[in-house]
SEKOL-916976 format. One record per residue: residue in one letter; residue number from 0; chain; x, y, z of N, C-alpha, C, CB in turn. Coordinates in steps of 0.1 Angstrom, whole numbers. Glycine has a CB too. Layout:
# residues N
PT vodren lodren guvex n.east n.north  n.up ca.east ca.north ca.up c.east c.north  c.up cb.east cb.north cb.up
PT      A    NUM     A      X       Y     Z       X        Y     Z      X       Y     Z       X        Y     Z
...
//
This chain:
# residues 115
PT vodren lodren guvex n.east n.north  n.up ca.east ca.north ca.up c.east c.north  c.up cb.east cb.north cb.up
PT      M      0     A   -518     -31   671    -511      -24   682   -505     -11   675    -499      -33   688
PT      Q      1     A   -507       0   682    -502       13   677   -487      15   681    -510       24   683
PT      A      2     A   -480      24   673    -466       26   675   -463      30   690    -461       37   666
PT      K      3     A   -472      38   695    -469       43   709   -470      32   719    -480       54   713
PT      D      4     A   -476      21   716    -477       10   726   -465       0   725    -490        2   723
PT      L      5     A   -456       2   715    -445       -6   714   -434      -3   723    -440       -6   700
PT      W      6     A   -434       9   729    -423       13   738   -429      18   751    -415       24   731
PT      D      7     A   -420      19   761    -423       27   773   -411      35   777    -428       17   785
PT      L      8     A   -412      43   786    -400       52   790   -388      44   793    -404       61   801
PT      E      9     A   -389      34   801    -378       26   805   -371      19   793    -382       15   816
PT      S     10     A   -378      13   785    -372        6   773   -366      16   764    -383       -3   766
PT      A     11     A   -372      27   761    -366       37   752   -353      43   758    -377       48   749
PT      M     12     A   -353      46   770    -341       51   777   -330      41   777    -344       56   791
PT      K     13     A   -333      28   779    -323       18   779   -316      17   765    -329        4   782
PT      V     14     A   -324      18   754    -319       18   741   -310      30   739    -330       18   730
PT      L     15     A   -314      42   743    -307       54   741   -293      54   748    -314       66   746
PT      T     16     A   -293      48   760    -280       48   768   -272      35   765    -284       49   782
PT      H     17     A   -276      26   757    -268       14   754   -257      18   745    -277        3   748
PT      D     18     A   -245      12   748    -233       17   740   -232      10   726    -221       14   748
PT      S     19     A   -239       0   723    -238       -7   710   -252     -12   706    -228      -18   711
PT      V     20     A   -260      -2   701    -274       -6   697   -275      -3   682    -284        2   705
PT      D     21     A   -283     -11   675    -286       -9   661   -292       5   659    -296      -19   656
PT      S     22     A   -287      12   648    -291       26   646   -306      27   643    -283       32   634
PT      K     23     A   -312      17   637    -327       18   634   -334      17   647    -331        6   625
PT      L     24     A   -330       8   656    -337        7   669   -335      20   677    -331       -5   677
PT      W     25     A   -323      25   677    -320       38   684   -330      49   679    -306       42   682
PT      A     26     A   -331      50   665    -340       60   660   -354      58   664    -339       60   644
PT      E     27     A   -359      46   664    -372       43   669   -375      47   683    -376       28   667
PT      A     28     A   -365      45   692    -366       49   706   -366      64   707    -354       44   714
PT      V     29     A   -358      71   699    -358       86   699   -372      91   694    -347       91   690
PT      E     30     A   -377      85   683    -390       89   678   -401      88   689    -393       81   665
PT      W     31     A   -401      76   695    -411       74   706   -410      85   717    -409       60   712
PT      L     32     A   -397      87   721    -395       97   732   -400     111   727    -381       98   736
PT      I     33     A   -397     115   715    -402      128   710   -417     129   710    -396      130   696
PT      F     34     A   -424     118   706    -438      119   705   -445     116   718    -443      110   695
PT      H     35     A   -439     107   727    -447      102   738   -439     103   751    -450       88   736
PT      G     36     A   -427     108   751    -419      109   763   -422     121   772    -404      109   760
PT      P     37     A   -416     121   783    -419      133   793   -414     146   786    -411      131   806
PT      P     38     A   -421     157   789    -418      170   783   -403     173   784    -426      180   790
PT      E     39     A   -396     171   795    -382      175   796   -373     167   786    -377      174   810
PT      I     40     A   -376     154   785    -368      146   775   -371     150   761    -370      131   778
PT      R     41     A   -384     152   758    -389      156   745   -382     169   741    -404      158   745
PT      Q     42     A   -381     179   750    -375      191   747   -360     190   744    -377      201   758
PT      L     43     A   -353     182   752    -339      179   750   -336     173   736    -333      170   761
PT      L     44     A   -344     164   732    -343      157   719   -346     167   708    -352      145   718
PT      L     45     A   -357     175   709    -360      185   699   -349     195   698    -374      191   702
PT      D     46     A   -344     200   709    -333      209   708   -321     203   701    -329      214   722
PT      A     47     A   -318     191   704    -306      184   697   -309     182   682    -304      170   704
PT      S     48     A   -322     179   679    -326      178   665   -324     191   658    -340      173   664
PT      T     49     A   -328     202   664    -326      215   658   -312     219   655    -333      226   667
PT      T     50     A   -303     216   665    -289      218   664   -283     210   653    -282      215   677
PT      A     51     A   -287     197   652    -282      188   641   -287     192   628    -286      174   644
PT      T     52     A   -299     196   627    -305      201   614   -297     213   609    -320      204   615
PT      T     53     A   -295     223   618    -288      235   614   -274     233   610    -288      245   626
PT      A     54     A   -267     223   617    -253      220   614   -252     212   601    -247      213   625
PT      S     55     A   -261     203   599    -260      194   587   -267     200   575    -267      181   590
PT      F     56     A   -277     208   576    -284      214   565   -285     229   566    -298      207   563
PT      P     57     A   -274     236   566    -275      251   568   -283     259   558    -261      257   568
PT      Q     58     A   -285     253   547    -293      260   536   -308     258   539    -290      254   523
PT      L     59     A   -312     249   548    -326      246   551   -331     256   561    -328      232   556
PT      K     60     A   -341     264   558    -346      275   567   -360     272   570    -344      289   561
PT      P     61     A   -365     274   582    -379      272   586   -388     282   579    -381      273   601
PT      T     62     A   -400     277   575    -410      285   569   -420     290   579    -416      278   557
PT      H     63     A   -422     282   589    -432      284   600   -427     279   613    -446      278   596
PT      Y     64     A   -434     282   623    -431      276   637   -444     272   643    -424      286   646
PT      T     65     A   -444     261   650    -456      256   657   -458     265   669    -454      241   661
PT      P     66     A   -470     264   675    -473      272   686   -463     270   698    -487      269   692
PT      D     67     A   -457     258   698    -447      256   709   -433     259   705    -448      242   714
PT      G     68     A   -431     265   693    -418      270   688   -410     261   680    -410      274   700
PT      Q     69     A   -416     249   676    -408      240   667   -408     245   653    -414      226   669
PT      A     70     A   -397     243   646    -395      248   632   -403     239   623    -381      248   628
PT      C     71     A   -409     245   612    -416      237   602   -408     241   589    -431      241   601
PT      Y     72     A   -407     231   580    -399      233   568   -408     230   555    -387      224   568
PT      D     73     A   -404     237   544    -411      234   532   -407     220   527    -406      245   521
PT      I     74     A   -417     212   524    -415      198   521   -406     196   509    -428      191   518
PT      G     75     A   -407     205   499    -398      204   487   -383     206   491    -402      214   476
PT      E     76     A   -381     217   499    -367      220   503   -362     209   512    -367      233   510
PT      L     77     A   -370     204   521    -366      193   529   -362     180   521    -377      189   539
PT      A     78     A   -370     177   511    -367      165   503   -354     167   495    -379      163   493
PT      Q     79     A   -353     179   490    -340      182   482   -328     181   491    -341      197   476
PT      S     80     A   -329     186   503    -318      186   513   -314     171   516    -321      193   525
PT      L     81     A   -324     163   517    -322      149   520   -319     140   508    -335      143   527
PT      G     82     A   -320     146   496    -316      139   484   -327     129   480    -303      132   486
PT      I     83     A   -340     132   483    -351      123   480   -361     131   472    -357      116   492
PT      A     84     A   -370     123   465    -381      130   458   -391     136   468    -388      120   448
PT      E     85     A   -397     146   464    -408      153   472   -419     143   476    -413      165   466
PT      D     86     A   -423     135   466    -433      125   468   -429     115   479    -436      117   455
PT      E     87     A   -416     111   479    -411      102   489   -412     108   503    -397       97   486
PT      A     88     A   -408     121   504    -409      128   516   -423     129   521    -403      142   515
PT      R     89     A   -432     132   512    -446      133   516   -451     119   521    -455      137   504
PT      K     90     A   -447     109   515    -451       95   519   -446      92   533    -445       85   509
PT      I     91     A   -433      96   535    -428       93   549   -435     101   559    -413       97   549
PT      L     92     A   -438     114   557    -445      122   566   -459     117   569    -446      137   562
PT      K     93     A   -466     112   558    -479      107   559   -479      94   568    -485      103   545
PT      Q     94     A   -469      86   566    -468       74   574   -466      77   589    -456       65   569
PT      K     95     A   -457      87   591    -454       91   605   -467      97   612    -443      101   606
PT      N     96     A   -474     104   604    -487      110   609   -497      99   612    -493      120   599
PT      E     97     A   -498      89   604    -507       78   607   -503      70   619    -508       69   595
PT      E     98     A   -490      69   621    -485       62   633   -487      70   646    -470       59   631
PT      H     99     A   -485      83   645    -485       91   658   -496     100   659    -472       98   658
PT      K    100     A   -503     103   649    -514      113   649   -511     126   656    -526      106   656
PT      L    101     A   -499     130   655    -494      142   662   -487     152   653    -485      138   673
PT      L    102     A   -485     149   640    -477      159   632   -486     170   627    -470      151   621
PT      D    103     A   -481     182   626    -488      193   620   -482     195   606    -486      206   628
PT      L    104     A   -490     193   596    -486      196   582   -495     207   577    -489      183   573
PT      F    105     A   -488     218   572    -494      230   568   -496     231   553    -487      242   574
PT      E    106     A   -506     238   549    -508      242   535   -497     250   531    -522      249   532
PT      E    107     A   -494     251   517    -482      259   512   -483     273   516    -482      257   497
PT      D    108     A   -495     279   517    -497      293   521   -497     295   536    -509      298   514
PT      G    109     A   -496     284   544    -495      285   558   -508     288   565    -485      296   561
PT      T    110     A   -519     287   558    -532      291   563   -539     280   572    -541      295   553
PT      G    111     A   -535     268   570    -542      257   578   -534     245   579    -555      254   572
PT      T    112     A   -539     236   587    -532      223   589   -538     213   580    -533      218   604
PT      V    113     A   -529     205   574    -533      194   565   -534     181   573    -524      192   552
PT      H    114     A   -545     174   572    -547      161   579   -548     150   569    -559      162   589
//
């Protein structure tokens, strides 16, 4: 079973609006909504993510933007901001890409997408 099949809109929204839900479950619901939810909910969550990233990691600056305007970050700078090794950050992104098949990973020079 693929990650996208574990949730539906109703179950993800119930988790998001529940007043006492486990943080891991909440994060999974948000992730599903970002990748598979309706465009208006996806945009609200991405905007909130951008605001939280800017507030929590002011030193982290985007290096690129996707065609739809989403910020892309240098993996080394992202790992450093999170206090993890770059290899660990790459492993996490690779896992998310395998789960969702939707992430854009760019070469260091910005010339192409890494799959």
